SERO-4910 file (N, C-alpha, C, O; in steps of 0.05 Angstrom, whole numbers):
BEGIN
 pado doro    nc1    nc2    nc3   cac1   cac2   cac3    cc1    cc2    cc3    oc1    oc2    oc3
  Met    A    -71   -163     81    -97   -163     70   -102   -181     45   -125   -191     41
  Pro    A    -81   -186     27    -84   -202      5    -80   -231     15    -58   -235     26
  Leu    A    -95   -251     13    -86   -280     21    -88   -299     -4   -105   -295    -21
  Ile    A    -72   -318     -4    -71   -340    -23    -66   -363     -8    -45   -368      4
  Lys    A    -91   -381    -10    -90   -404      3    -92   -432    -19   -110   -437    -34
  Val    A    -71   -446    -14    -69   -468    -35    -77   -498    -17    -65   -506      3
  Gln    A    -98   -510    -27   -104   -535    -22   -102   -556    -44   -115   -553    -64
  Thr    A    -86   -576    -40    -79   -597    -60    -81   -626    -55    -76   -632    -32
  Ser    A    -86   -642    -67    -88   -674    -64    -66   -683    -62    -63   -705    -51
  Val    A    -41   -669    -75    -14   -683    -77     -4   -684    -48    -13   -672    -28
  Ser    A     19   -703    -47     34   -705    -24     48   -679    -19     49   -664    -39
  Pro    A     58   -670      3     71   -644      8     99   -649     -1    110   -670      6
  Pro    A    110   -630    -16    138   -635    -23    154   -629      2    143   -625     24
  Leu    A    182   -629     -2    201   -620     19    194   -596     34    179   -580     23
  Gly    A    202   -590     59    197   -568     69    210   -541     57    197   -520     57
  Glu    A    232   -543     49    243   -518     33    234   -510      9    237   -487      1
  Glu    A    218   -532     -8    200   -527    -28    180   -516    -26    171   -500    -42
  Val    A    170   -524     -4    135   -510      3    148   -481     10    137   -463     -2
  Glu    A    167   -475     25    174   -446     32    179   -429      4    168   -407     -2
  Ala    A    196   -444    -11    199   -428    -39    175   -420    -54    170   -399    -67
  Leu    A    159   -443    -50    132   -434    -66    115   -413    -53    105   -395    -67
  Leu    A    112   -415    -27     96   -396    -14    109   -369    -17     94   -351    -25
  Lys    A    129   -364    -14    152   -341    -21    144   -332    -51    137   -308    -55
  Ser    A    146   -349    -69    140   -342    -92    112   -330    -97    109   -310   -110
  Leu    A     91   -346    -86     66   -335    -87     60   -310    -75     44   -294    -85
  Ser    A     73   -306    -53     69   -285    -38     78   -255    -56     67   -233    -58
  Ala    A     99   -263    -65    113   -238    -85     92   -233   -106     84   -210   -110
  Lys    A     82   -255   -121     69   -250   -146     40   -238   -138     30   -221   -152
  Leu    A     26   -249   -114      4   -234   -102      5   -204    -99    -11   -188   -106
  Ala    A     30   -200    -86     35   -170    -80     38   -155   -107     28   -133   -109
  Lys    A     50   -167   -128     55   -152   -150     31   -151   -169     29   -133   -185
  His    A     10   -174   -166    -14   -167   -181    -33   -151   -170    -47   -138   -185
  Ser    A    -36   -148   -141    -50   -134   -125    -47   -103   -124    -64    -84   -121
  Gly    A    -22   -103   -128     -9    -74   -126     -7    -65    -96     -4    -42    -90
  Lys    A     -8    -86    -77     -6    -79    -48     19    -88    -38     31   -105    -50
  Pro    A     28    -76    -14     55    -85     -3     57   -116      6     37   -126     17
  Glu    A     80   -129      1     81   -156      3     80   -160     36     73   -182     45
  Ser    A     87   -139     54     83   -139     82     56   -148     91     55   -158    113
  Tyr    A     36   -147     76     10   -144     82     -3   -175     70    -26   -181     78
  Val    A     10   -191     55      6   -212     44     10   -238     62     29   -242     77
  Met    A    -13   -257     59    -14   -282     74    -12   -304     55    -27   -303     36
  Thr    A      4   -323     59      0   -348     41     -5   -372     62      1   -372     86
  Ala    A    -18   -392     49    -26   -413     65    -24   -441     47    -31   -441     23
  Phe    A    -16   -462     58    -10   -490     39    -17   -512     57     -7   -516     79
  Glu    A    -40   -528     43    -50   -553     51    -46   -573     31    -59   -572     10
  Ala    A    -28   -595     37    -20   -614     18    -35   -643     27    -44   -642     50
  Gly    A    -39   -663     15    -50   -683     24    -81   -688     31    -90   -706     45
  Val    A    -97   -664     16   -121   -665     20   -142   -685     12   -141   -685    -13
  Ser    A   -157   -697     17   -179   -714      0   -191   -699    -16   -204   -681     -5
  Met    A   -192   -699    -41   -205   -685    -62   -211   -703    -87   -199   -723    -95
  Thr    A   -234   -691    -98   -239   -702   -125   -243   -677   -146   -249   -654   -139
  Phe    A   -239   -685   -166   -243   -662   -192   -255   -676   -215   -239   -693   -224
  Gly    A   -279   -676   -229   -290   -688   -251   -290   -716   -245   -282   -732   -263
  Gly    A   -299   -726   -221   -304   -755   -214   -279   -770   -210   -279   -795   -209
  Thr    A   -254   -755   -207   -229   -775   -204   -218   -766   -179   -230   -748   -167
  Thr    A   -196   -775   -168   -177   -772   -146   -151   -765   -159   -131   -764   -144
  Asp    A   -148   -758   -187   -120   -754   -198   -116   -726   -184   -134   -712   -173
  Pro    A    -89   -721   -187    -78   -694   -173    -94   -668   -179    -98   -661   -202
  Val    A   -103   -654   -158   -117   -634   -164   -110   -608   -147    -93   -611   -130
  Cys    A   -119   -588   -148   -110   -564   -129   -134   -540   -130   -145   -532   -150
  Tyr    A   -138   -533   -106   -157   -510   -108   -145   -484    -89   -136   -485    -66
  Ile    A   -148   -463   -105   -133   -440    -95   -158   -417    -87   -179   -415    -99
  Glu    A   -150   -402    -65   -168   -386    -56   -151   -355    -59   -128   -354    -50
  Val    A   -159   -336    -68   -147   -313    -70   -167   -290    -60   -186   -284    -74
  Lys    A   -161   -278    -36   -178   -258    -25   -165   -231    -24   -141   -232    -20
  Ser    A   -173   -210    -26   -164   -183    -23   -187   -161    -13   -210   -163    -19
  Val    A   -176   -143      0   -196   -120      5   -192   -102    -19   -170    -97    -29
  Gly    A   -220    -93    -28   -222    -80    -53   -234    -95    -77   -249   -115    -72
  Thr    A   -229    -88   -101   -243    -99   -121   -220   -105   -137   -203    -88   -143
  Met    A   -219   -132   -143   -195   -141   -167   -219   -144   -195   -241   -153   -196
  Lys    A   -201   -131   -214   -214   -127   -239   -211   -149   -258   -190   -162   -255
  Pro    A   -226   -157   -277   -223   -180   -291   -195   -190   -307   -188   -212   -313
  Asp    A   -182   -163   -313   -154   -168   -325   -133   -177   -304   -111   -187   -310
  Gln    A   -141   -173   -278   -122   -177   -259   -125   -208   -254   -106   -224   -254
  Thr    A   -151   -213   -250   -159   -243   -243   -147   -262   -266   -136   -283   -260
  Gln    A   -149   -253   -290   -138   -267   -313   -112   -272   -310   -102   -295   -311
  Ala    A    -97   -250   -306    -66   -251   -300    -57   -270   -276    -39   -286   -276
  Met    A    -74   -264   -258    -65   -285   -236    -70   -312   -234    -56   -327   -220
  Ser    A    -93   -319   -252   -102   -345   -259    -77   -358   -277    -65   -379   -273
  Gln    A    -72   -343   -295    -50   -355   -312    -23   -361   -298     -9   -382   -300
  Asp    A    -17   -336   -283     11   -340   -270     11   -363   -246     30   -379   -244
  Phe    A    -11   -362   -227    -16   -385   -206    -18   -412   -215     -8   -431   -204
  Cys    A    -33   -413   -240    -35   -444   -248     -5   -450   -258      5   -471   -250
  Gln    A      8   -434   -272     35   -441   -279     53   -448   -260     71   -464   -264
  Glu    A     47   -434   -234     68   -436   -213     61   -462   -197     80   -475   -187
  Ile    A     34   -471   -195     28   -489   -181     34   -520   -198     41   -541   -188
  Asn    A     31   -513   -228     36   -539   -246     69   -543   -241     78   -565   -234
  Lys    A     82   -522   -246    110   -528   -241    122   -538   -214    143   -552   -214
  Ala    A    109   -530   -191    118   -538   -167    108   -564   -157    123   -580   -146
  Leu    A     81   -568   -161     66   -592   -154     59   -614   -175     50   -636   -168
  Lys    A     64   -609   -198     58   -622   -223     30   -630   -226     25   -652   -236
  Val    A      9   -610   -216    -19   -611   -222    -27   -602   -243    -23   -578   -245
  Pro    A    -41   -615   -266    -42   -602   -292    -64   -576   -284    -80   -574   -265
  Lys    A    -57   -561   -304    -66   -534   -303   -101   -539   -306   -117   -524   -295
  Asp    A   -107   -557   -319   -138   -562   -325   -149   -577   -297   -173   -583   -295
  Arg    A   -136   -580   -280   -143   -591   -252   -140   -572   -234   -139   -580   -210
  Ile    A   -139   -547   -238   -135   -526   -217   -159   -506   -219   -168   -497   -240
  Tyr    A   -171   -501   -193   -196   -483   -194   -180   -462   -175   -163   -467   -157
  Ile    A   -191   -437   -184   -181   -414   -169   -208   -396   -162   -222   -387   -180
  Glu    A   -213   -391   -137   -230   -372   -128   -223   -348   -119   -208   -348   -100
  Phe    A   -232   -322   -133   -223   -297   -127   -247   -280   -114   -269   -275   -123
  Ala    A   -238   -273    -94   -257   -257    -77   -252   -232    -64   -234   -228    -48
  Asp    A   -270   -214    -71   -263   -186    -60   -275   -186    -33   -294   -200    -26
  Ala    A   -262   -172    -18   -267   -167     13   -278   -139     20   -264   -122      9
  Lys    A   -296   -129     33   -300   -103     42   -280    -98     67   -275   -115     84
  Gly    A   -268    -73     66   -251    -67     91   -261    -73    116   -246    -80    134
  Ala    A   -283    -70    119   -299    -71    149   -300   -100    154   -302   -107    178
  Met    A   -297   -119    133   -300   -151    137   -273   -163    140   -272   -187    140
  Trp    A   -253   -150    142   -223   -155    144   -209   -147    170   -204   -123    173
  Gly    A   -203   -163    187   -193   -153    211   -161   -158    207   -149   -175    194
  Trp    A   -151   -137    223   -117   -140    228   -112   -123    253   -125   -103    258
  Asn    A    -96   -131    266    -81   -115    287   -105   -103    303   -107    -79    303
  Ser    A   -120   -115    314   -143   -107    332   -162    -88    319   -180    -79    332
  Thr    A   -160    -79    290   -177    -65    277   -187    -76    252   -182   -100    247
  Thr    A   -201    -60    235   -208    -70    208   -197    -55    186   -183    -36    192
  Phe    A   -200    -60    161   -191    -41    143   -209    -21    132   -203     -3    115
  Gly    A   -234    -27    144   -257    -10    133   -265     17    153   -283     33    147
***
């Protein structure tokens, strides 16, 4: 049910580096959300045509979605953690990373032929 999706303008790193990044983000999202990692999904898209502040300098957009309500202290901690991780892995400056946090109602999130609501 928790999802973290990363879109970036930078070229994709090597396959094992992408895998390591996704596994790290998965573990961190499970920790921050308090939900089992067995429910966490990660996605990564590199080389996406993007601008930020009117330039095409390296940029990253992250979506974090989860069933239930994320509290402000959770989103603040996730923002810090995920920005640091992306900066380290992809060399995107932290001030060029946007993160959208979205709560989902259980009935609006499907899995295994049913929903969480």
